[in-house]
Residue frames relative to the residue before (quaternion, step in Angstrom):
aa qw qx qy qz dx dy dz
X 1.0000 0.0000 0.0000 0.0000 0.00 0.00 0.00
X 0.6519 0.5179 -0.3125 0.4573 3.59 0.93 -0.92
X 0.6547 0.5189 -0.3104 0.4536 3.59 0.93 -0.93
X 0.6657 0.5031 -0.3038 0.4599 3.60 0.91 -0.89
X 0.6400 0.5269 -0.3235 0.4563 3.57 1.02 -0.82
X 0.6670 0.4959 -0.3041 0.4656 3.59 0.87 -0.95
X 0.6447 0.5184 -0.3237 0.4591 3.58 0.93 -0.86
X 0.6508 0.5205 -0.3151 0.4541 3.58 0.96 -0.83
X 0.6475 0.5105 -0.3123 0.4717 3.58 0.96 -0.87
X 0.6549 0.5111 -0.3138 0.4599 3.59 0.93 -0.88
X 0.6555 0.5130 -0.3170 0.4546 3.59 0.89 -0.87
X 0.6618 0.4946 -0.3132 0.4682 3.59 0.97 -0.81
X 0.6555 0.5163 -0.3106 0.4553 3.59 0.97 -0.87
X 0.6749 0.4828 -0.2896 0.4769 3.56 0.93 -0.90
X 0.6325 0.5308 -0.3271 0.4595 3.58 1.02 -0.77
X 0.6545 0.5034 -0.3068 0.4734 3.57 0.98 -0.85
X 0.6359 0.5342 -0.3271 0.4508 3.57 0.99 -0.82
X 0.6784 0.5007 -0.2945 0.4498 3.57 0.90 -0.92
X 0.6746 0.4824 -0.2957 0.4740 3.62 1.15 -0.54
X 0.5808 0.6067 -0.3659 0.4009 3.57 1.24 -0.47
X 0.5985 -0.5583 0.4215 0.3904 3.61 -1.16 0.57
X 0.0196 0.8076 -0.5864 0.0598 3.59 -0.97 0.85
X 0.4801 -0.6551 0.5050 0.2922 3.54 -1.21 0.63
X 0.6481 0.5168 -0.3060 0.4683 3.57 1.28 -0.28
X 0.4082 -0.7182 0.5106 0.2383 3.56 -1.06 0.76
X 0.6869 0.4480 -0.2788 0.4998 3.60 1.17 -0.54
X 0.5695 -0.5471 0.4720 0.3919 3.55 -1.24 0.41
X 0.5565 -0.6188 0.4255 0.3554 3.61 -1.06 0.63
X 0.4854 -0.6061 0.5378 0.3283 3.54 -1.25 0.52
X 0.2573 -0.7857 0.5488 0.1238 3.57 -0.66 1.11
X 0.0637 -0.8397 0.5348 -0.0698 3.53 -0.45 1.35
X 0.1629 -0.7290 0.6556 0.1104 3.54 -1.08 0.85
X 0.1231 -0.7842 0.6071 0.0373 3.58 -0.68 1.15
X 0.0981 -0.8258 0.5553 -0.0024 3.57 -0.24 1.33
X 0.0382 -0.8371 0.5445 -0.0359 3.58 -0.68 1.12
X 0.2768 0.7671 -0.5293 0.2340 3.61 1.11 0.59
X 0.1225 -0.7955 0.5918 0.0432 3.57 -0.91 0.95
X 0.1139 -0.7978 0.5911 0.0330 3.56 -0.24 1.29
X 0.6776 0.3622 -0.2608 0.5846 3.55 1.36 -0.25
X 0.8145 -0.1508 0.1490 0.5400 3.56 -0.97 -0.88
X 0.2584 -0.7621 0.5736 0.1533 3.58 -0.91 0.92
X 0.3206 -0.7599 0.5399 0.1681 3.57 -0.65 1.15
X 0.6176 -0.5961 0.3771 0.3479 3.54 -1.12 0.74
X 0.6536 0.5465 -0.3356 0.4019 3.62 1.01 -0.69
X 0.7412 0.3282 -0.2312 0.5381 3.61 1.22 -0.26
X 0.4521 0.6790 -0.4586 0.3523 3.59 1.27 0.19
X 0.2235 -0.7664 0.5912 0.1144 3.55 -0.97 0.92
X 0.1420 -0.7928 0.5910 0.0444 3.54 -0.83 1.04
X 0.8508 -0.0576 -0.0023 0.5223 3.58 -0.75 1.13
X 0.7434 -0.4427 0.2164 0.4523 3.54 0.95 0.94
X 0.5529 0.6058 -0.4010 0.4080 3.58 1.26 -0.10
X 0.5505 -0.6302 0.4341 0.3338 3.58 -0.96 0.83
X 0.5620 -0.6072 0.4524 0.3328 3.54 -1.23 0.56
X 0.7110 -0.4784 0.3242 0.4006 3.55 -1.30 0.45
X 0.7019 0.4572 -0.2756 0.4716 3.60 0.77 -0.99
X 0.6160 0.5475 -0.3433 0.4504 3.59 1.04 -0.72
X 0.6749 0.4862 -0.2894 0.4737 3.57 0.92 -0.92
X 0.6301 0.5394 -0.3360 0.4463 3.59 1.00 -0.79
X 0.6968 0.4674 -0.2917 0.4592 3.59 0.80 -0.96
X 0.6242 0.5250 -0.3401 0.4681 3.60 1.02 -0.70
X 0.6566 0.5016 -0.3086 0.4712 3.57 1.02 -0.79
X 0.6563 0.5079 -0.3068 0.4660 3.59 0.97 -0.83
X 0.5731 0.6248 -0.3735 0.3764 3.57 1.10 -0.67
X 0.6096 0.6124 -0.3493 0.3625 3.57 1.02 -0.83
X 0.7876 0.3227 -0.1525 0.5023 3.57 0.91 -0.94
X 0.7177 0.4433 -0.2415 0.4796 3.58 1.26 0.01
X 0.4976 -0.7032 0.3976 0.3160 3.55 1.25 0.49
X 0.4420 0.6430 -0.4891 0.3897 3.53 0.89 1.05
X 0.1662 -0.7120 0.6658 0.1490 3.54 -1.25 0.56
X 0.0644 -0.8480 0.5250 -0.0334 3.58 -0.30 1.30
X 0.1185 -0.7382 0.6611 0.0627 3.53 -1.05 0.94
X 0.1505 -0.7806 0.6011 0.0818 3.60 -0.71 1.07
X 0.1107 0.8130 -0.5576 0.1262 3.56 -0.86 0.92
X 0.2669 -0.7138 0.6184 0.1922 3.53 -1.33 0.47
X 0.4903 0.6596 -0.4090 0.3966 3.55 1.33 0.27
X 0.1710 -0.8132 0.5514 0.0741 3.59 -0.07 1.30
X 0.4994 0.6432 -0.4246 0.3957 3.58 1.27 -0.12
X 0.5555 0.6093 -0.3849 0.4148 3.58 1.26 -0.27
X 0.5902 0.5517 -0.3784 0.4518 3.58 1.24 -0.27
X 0.4053 0.6441 -0.5373 0.3636 3.52 0.13 1.40
X 0.7181 -0.4886 0.2803 0.4088 3.55 -1.21 0.53
X 0.6931 0.5004 -0.2951 0.4267 3.59 0.82 -0.96
X 0.7399 0.4135 -0.2419 0.4722 3.59 0.82 -0.95
X 0.5854 0.5618 -0.3781 0.4459 3.61 1.08 -0.53
X 0.6033 0.5935 -0.3488 0.4027 3.58 1.09 -0.70
X 0.5940 0.5760 -0.3556 0.4347 3.59 1.23 -0.41
X 0.7622 0.4165 -0.1754 0.4634 3.59 1.11 -0.74
X 0.4126 -0.6704 0.5597 0.2588 3.53 -1.36 0.40
X 0.8015 0.0905 0.0077 0.5910 3.56 1.05 -0.85
X 0.1422 -0.7449 0.6440 0.1012 3.55 -1.16 0.72
X 0.1586 -0.7756 0.6077 0.0637 3.57 -0.86 1.05
X 0.1619 -0.7846 0.5941 0.0717 3.58 -0.83 1.03
X 0.0905 0.6861 -0.7212 0.0304 3.54 -1.03 0.98
X 0.2707 0.7945 -0.4561 0.2957 3.52 0.53 1.32
X 0.1156 -0.7731 0.6141 0.1091 3.55 -1.30 0.25
X 0.8141 0.3318 -0.2173 0.4241 3.51 -1.31 0.47
X 0.6698 -0.4456 0.4035 0.4358 3.51 -1.38 -0.34
X 0.2880 -0.8210 0.4707 0.1463 3.57 -0.18 1.28
X 0.5625 0.5767 -0.4025 0.4348 3.60 1.24 -0.04
X 0.6518 0.5155 -0.3042 0.4658 3.59 1.31 -0.15
X 0.6080 -0.5389 0.4246 0.3997 3.61 -1.23 0.40
X 0.1352 -0.7945 0.5877 0.0714 3.58 -1.20 0.48
X 0.6201 -0.5780 0.3912 0.3582 3.55 -1.20 0.57
X 0.6448 0.5139 -0.3292 0.4603 3.59 1.19 -0.44
X 0.4649 -0.7190 0.3986 0.3287 3.57 1.39 0.16
X 0.3286 0.7435 -0.5121 0.2773 3.57 1.17 0.52
X 0.4961 -0.6638 0.4731 0.2990 3.57 -0.90 0.92
X 0.4691 -0.6934 0.4640 0.2897 3.63 -0.83 0.90
X 0.4971 -0.6115 0.5314 0.3107 3.52 -1.30 0.49
X 0.5074 -0.6226 0.4853 0.3455 3.58 -1.10 0.55
X 0.6582 -0.5092 0.3762 0.4074 3.57 -1.27 0.30
X 0.6953 0.4570 -0.2658 0.4869 3.59 1.19 -0.48
X 0.3971 0.7780 -0.4306 0.2274 3.57 1.31 -0.06
X 0.6794 0.4864 -0.3048 0.4572 3.59 0.82 -0.96
X 0.6341 0.5259 -0.3272 0.4629 3.59 0.98 -0.84
X 0.6503 0.5136 -0.3097 0.4663 3.58 0.96 -0.88
X 0.6655 0.5123 -0.2979 0.4538 3.57 0.97 -0.88
X 0.6640 0.4949 -0.3048 0.4704 3.59 0.89 -0.92
X 0.6646 0.4986 -0.3069 0.4642 3.59 0.92 -0.86
X 0.6201 0.5429 -0.3308 0.4596 3.58 1.07 -0.77
X 0.6514 0.4896 -0.3122 0.4884 3.59 1.00 -0.81
X 0.6439 0.5283 -0.3272 0.4462 3.59 0.88 -0.88
X 0.7164 0.4347 -0.2364 0.4918 3.57 1.12 -0.67
X 0.7683 -0.4032 0.1839 0.4619 3.58 1.22 0.35
X 0.5055 0.6528 -0.4284 0.3671 3.61 1.22 -0.05
X 0.3553 -0.7262 0.5476 0.2157 3.55 -1.29 0.36
X 0.1412 -0.7837 0.6014 0.0642 3.58 -0.91 0.95
X 0.0575 -0.7750 0.6292 0.0132 3.56 -0.97 0.95
X 0.1473 -0.7847 0.5992 0.0594 3.55 -0.73 1.11
X 0.1089 -0.8133 0.5713 0.0188 3.57 -0.63 1.17
X 0.8668 -0.1025 0.0037 0.4880 3.57 -0.78 1.17
X 0.8649 0.1720 -0.0614 0.4675 3.58 0.16 -1.28
X 0.3696 0.7595 -0.4839 0.2288 3.61 1.21 0.00
X 0.6674 0.4972 -0.3027 0.4645 3.59 1.07 -0.70
X 0.6448 0.4851 -0.3129 0.5010 3.59 1.30 -0.23
X 0.5710 0.5569 -0.3564 0.4866 3.54 1.25 0.61
X 0.8476 0.0254 -0.0412 0.5285 3.61 -0.97 0.86
X 0.0586 -0.8584 0.5094 0.0146 3.59 0.71 1.09
X 0.7797 0.3752 -0.1762 0.4692 3.56 0.92 -0.90
X 0.5772 0.6139 -0.3703 0.3910 3.58 1.24 -0.12
X 0.3207 -0.7922 0.4929 0.1632 3.58 -0.35 1.27
X 0.6049 0.5403 -0.3618 0.4596 3.60 1.11 -0.56
X 0.6525 0.5072 -0.3146 0.4670 3.58 0.95 -0.84
X 0.6085 0.5764 -0.3498 0.4186 3.58 1.07 -0.68
X 0.5422 0.5961 -0.4003 0.4363 3.60 1.22 -0.35
X 0.6954 0.4326 -0.2516 0.5157 3.56 1.24 -0.52
X 0.7339 0.4408 -0.2440 0.4556 3.60 0.83 -0.95
X 0.3617 -0.7705 0.4589 0.2548 3.59 1.16 -0.54
X 0.7925 -0.0995 0.0712 0.5974 3.58 1.26 -0.14
X 0.4412 -0.6884 0.5245 0.2374 3.54 -1.37 0.09
X 0.5133 -0.6256 0.4955 0.3155 3.57 -0.99 0.85
X 0.1905 -0.7890 0.5782 0.0828 3.56 -0.91 1.00
X 0.7394 -0.2736 0.2404 0.5663 3.57 0.74 -1.11
X 0.1186 -0.7650 0.6159 0.1461 3.53 -1.32 -0.11
X 0.4248 -0.6857 0.5258 0.2701 3.55 -1.23 0.42
X 0.7269 -0.3321 0.3101 0.5150 3.53 -1.21 -0.55
X 0.5760 -0.5713 0.4433 0.3814 3.55 -1.16 0.52
X 0.1296 0.7778 -0.6091 0.0857 3.55 -1.06 0.79
X 0.5346 -0.5923 0.4876 0.3544 3.54 -1.31 0.27
X 0.0359 0.8088 -0.5814 0.0807 3.56 -0.73 1.07
X 0.3648 -0.7205 0.5563 0.1959 3.52 -1.30 0.47
X 0.1598 -0.7724 0.6101 0.0751 3.53 -1.10 0.81
X 0.4073 -0.6644 0.5681 0.2646 3.54 -1.09 0.75
X 0.2960 -0.7769 0.5376 0.1408 3.55 -0.88 1.01
X 0.2332 -0.7371 0.6204 0.1317 3.56 -0.89 1.01
X 0.4468 -0.7267 0.4532 0.2586 3.57 -0.68 1.09
X 0.2092 0.7236 -0.6177 0.2259 3.52 -0.89 1.11
X 0.6466 -0.5167 0.3620 0.4289 3.65 -1.06 0.40
X 0.6182 0.5519 -0.3481 0.4382 3.61 1.07 -0.63
X 0.7772 0.3302 -0.1566 0.5122 3.59 1.03 -0.82
X 0.3258 0.8013 -0.4627 0.1939 3.59 1.29 0.16
X 0.6605 0.5194 -0.3082 0.4462 3.61 1.14 -0.58
X 0.6393 0.5281 -0.3175 0.4600 3.59 1.25 -0.27
X 0.5000 -0.6184 0.5052 0.3351 3.54 -1.27 0.32
X 0.7776 -0.2966 0.2405 0.4995 3.57 -1.14 -0.65
X 0.7837 0.1371 -0.0781 0.6007 3.56 1.23 -0.52
X 0.1775 -0.7435 0.6342 0.1163 3.53 -1.34 0.39
X 0.0765 -0.8149 0.5744 -0.0117 3.57 -0.72 1.11
X 0.1875 0.7763 -0.5843 0.1443 3.56 -0.88 0.95
X 0.4553 -0.6161 0.5428 0.3441 3.60 -1.19 0.43
X 0.2329 0.7589 -0.5892 0.1506 3.58 -1.03 0.73
X 0.4881 -0.5727 0.5435 0.3720 3.52 -1.38 -0.15
X 0.1731 -0.8391 0.5126 0.0571 3.58 -0.38 1.25
X 0.3369 -0.7619 0.5298 0.1595 3.52 -0.62 1.22
X 0.1897 -0.6906 0.6789 0.1618 3.47 -1.38 0.49
X 0.2697 -0.8066 0.5183 0.0897 3.57 -1.02 0.85
X 0.1514 -0.7301 0.6531 0.1324 3.51 -1.39 0.28
X 0.8300 0.2414 -0.1657 0.4747 3.54 -1.33 0.29
X 0.2092 0.7863 -0.5522 0.1819 3.58 0.96 0.82
X 0.5027 -0.6783 0.4552 0.2828 3.54 -1.08 0.79
X 0.1996 -0.8165 0.5095 0.1843 3.59 1.21 -0.65
X 0.4884 0.6363 -0.4465 0.3966 3.57 1.14 0.65
X 0.6116 0.5947 -0.3219 0.4107 3.58 1.32 -0.11
X 0.4426 -0.6521 0.5480 0.2804 3.53 -1.39 0.22
X 0.3530 -0.7535 0.5089 0.2204 3.64 -0.52 1.11
X 0.1814 -0.7701 0.6017 0.1099 3.55 -1.19 0.68
X 0.7677 0.1047 -0.0668 0.6287 3.58 1.11 -0.73
X 0.1096 -0.8063 0.5810 0.0194 3.57 -0.74 1.10
X 0.3936 -0.7486 0.4922 0.2062 3.55 -0.56 1.23
X 0.3021 -0.7644 0.5488 0.1529 3.57 -0.74 1.12
X 0.1699 -0.8650 0.4682 0.0599 3.50 0.45 1.33
X 0.6354 0.5671 -0.3388 0.3999 3.59 0.98 -0.76
X 0.6774 0.4759 -0.2794 0.4864 3.58 1.24 -0.41
X 0.5585 0.6348 -0.3805 0.3746 3.60 1.27 -0.13
X 0.5948 -0.6251 0.3932 0.3177 3.56 -1.20 0.58
X 0.7331 0.4549 -0.2446 0.4426 3.57 0.90 -0.93
X 0.5520 -0.6523 0.4190 0.3070 3.55 -0.95 0.94
X 0.6104 0.5701 -0.3696 0.4072 3.60 0.99 -0.71
X 0.6924 0.4213 -0.2666 0.5216 3.56 1.21 -0.47
X 0.7568 0.4265 -0.2496 0.4279 3.60 0.64 -1.06
X 0.6056 0.5424 -0.3600 0.4578 3.56 1.31 -0.02
X 0.6936 0.4014 -0.2766 0.5304 3.60 1.28 0.00
X 0.6019 -0.5726 0.4199 0.3655 3.55 -1.27 0.40
X 0.6351 -0.5106 0.4012 0.4182 3.61 -1.17 0.46
X 0.0298 -0.8097 0.5859 -0.0173 3.59 -1.02 0.80
X 0.6103 -0.5805 0.3933 0.3687 3.60 -1.17 0.53
X 0.1562 -0.7700 0.6139 0.0769 3.53 -1.13 0.81
X 0.7515 0.1543 -0.1051 0.6328 3.55 1.38 -0.25
X 0.1101 0.8140 -0.5594 0.1106 3.59 -0.87 0.90
X 0.2616 -0.7369 0.5986 0.1738 3.54 -1.37 0.20
X 0.0029 0.7817 -0.6232 0.0224 3.52 -1.29 0.44
X 0.2686 -0.7234 0.6028 0.2030 3.55 -1.25 0.39
X 0.0779 -0.7746 0.6273 0.0215 3.54 -1.10 0.78
X 0.7971 -0.0781 0.0014 0.5988 3.55 -0.27 1.23
X 0.7879 -0.2375 0.2133 0.5266 3.56 -0.73 -1.13
X 0.6465 0.5569 -0.3036 0.4240 3.58 1.28 -0.13
X 0.3410 -0.7319 0.5605 0.1841 3.51 -1.37 0.27
X 0.1744 -0.7828 0.5947 0.0563 3.54 -1.16 0.77
X 0.0296 -0.7668 0.6412 -0.0033 3.57 -1.00 0.94
X 0.0247 -0.7987 0.6011 -0.0142 3.57 -0.70 1.09
X 0.0216 0.7806 -0.6226 0.0494 3.56 -0.90 0.99
X 0.2492 -0.8176 0.5060 0.1160 3.58 -0.41 1.23
X 0.4801 0.6289 -0.4589 0.4042 3.59 1.24 0.29
X 0.6056 0.6245 -0.3914 0.3001 3.57 -1.27 0.23
X 0.3374 0.7401 -0.5149 0.2710 3.60 1.11 0.57
X 0.7719 0.3993 -0.1644 0.4665 3.52 0.91 -1.04
X 0.5960 -0.5740 0.4328 0.3577 3.55 -1.20 0.60
X 0.6958 0.4849 -0.2945 0.4405 3.60 0.92 -0.87
X 0.5461 0.5665 -0.4142 0.4575 3.60 1.20 -0.24
X 0.6729 0.5110 -0.2891 0.4499 3.57 0.96 -0.90
X 0.6977 0.4188 -0.2791 0.5098 3.62 1.17 -0.40
X 0.4840 0.6500 -0.4374 0.3897 3.61 1.28 0.04
X 0.4458 -0.7239 0.4507 0.2722 3.65 -0.55 1.09
X 0.6387 0.5243 -0.3402 0.4488 3.61 1.03 -0.68
X 0.6470 0.4880 -0.3199 0.4909 3.58 1.04 -0.75
X 0.6339 0.5378 -0.3338 0.4444 3.57 0.95 -0.84
X 0.6637 0.4926 -0.2986 0.4772 3.58 0.95 -0.88
X 0.6145 0.5453 -0.3357 0.4608 3.58 1.04 -0.77
X 0.6790 0.4901 -0.2867 0.4654 3.58 0.90 -0.94
X 0.6656 0.4950 -0.3063 0.4671 3.58 0.88 -0.91
X 0.6485 0.5062 -0.3181 0.4712 3.58 0.96 -0.84
X 0.6441 0.5246 -0.3204 0.4553 3.58 1.01 -0.80
X 0.6429 0.5106 -0.3162 0.4754 3.56 1.01 -0.82
X 0.6864 0.4796 -0.2911 0.4628 3.58 0.89 -0.91
X 0.6191 0.5218 -0.3472 0.4732 3.59 1.05 -0.68
X 0.6501 0.5140 -0.3144 0.4630 3.58 0.96 -0.88
X 0.6947 0.4479 -0.2590 0.4998 3.58 1.17 -0.64
X 0.4423 -0.7171 0.4239 0.3323 3.59 1.35 0.09
X 0.5041 0.6135 -0.4470 0.4120 3.54 1.05 0.86
X 0.7047 0.3330 -0.2502 0.5743 3.57 1.27 0.37
């Protein structure tokens, strides 16, 4: 009953939005931004006294000028066949096993949630993994088709440079992109994806990074009829307010929605 009610509300809201006057000629990209943290909860998605998290507010604000209709939620129960059909793109800023309870009171995903999500992407949906997506469902091989790899560890936050691979998603960037952030290292990567940003590890301060070869930190992939964009940046609040990162994220969402 709860699922049907939420789906009905979303359909009415999206229908009303599409009927409203707009400067855009295309229908808005309908985005679900899921921020349930069954593992570690990052500060950018933490809600204090009912107020939305920093990243949630940023994406909602960006939606206004980029023809997006964004629903932010910690309800992983929305990842089911019926409710996914309402959206064009699903963005994950999540951690842990989403089928389990969490301190942020996010509703757990059903046991069939990952299967529903993967099938939805195969049938044309868009998946966007933001920062912590690889720190979600570590042992689930089906989910790895979306995340492209598993979070292994990270060092101290530092300013690092990434080599930019030319693509419509990165067209606003130069040959390199430099930002302070918390840089993930990965294991069990699928290596089936196309890198877009490659971390220049040899230039970094910490030995755990400069002792390994440069590796992708942002990438794209297609799965069936769907598209996948993963960007492991976005730990820090100031990354989310960086215009270059914001443009990267918006471009990634639009590419996943086949509008770029």
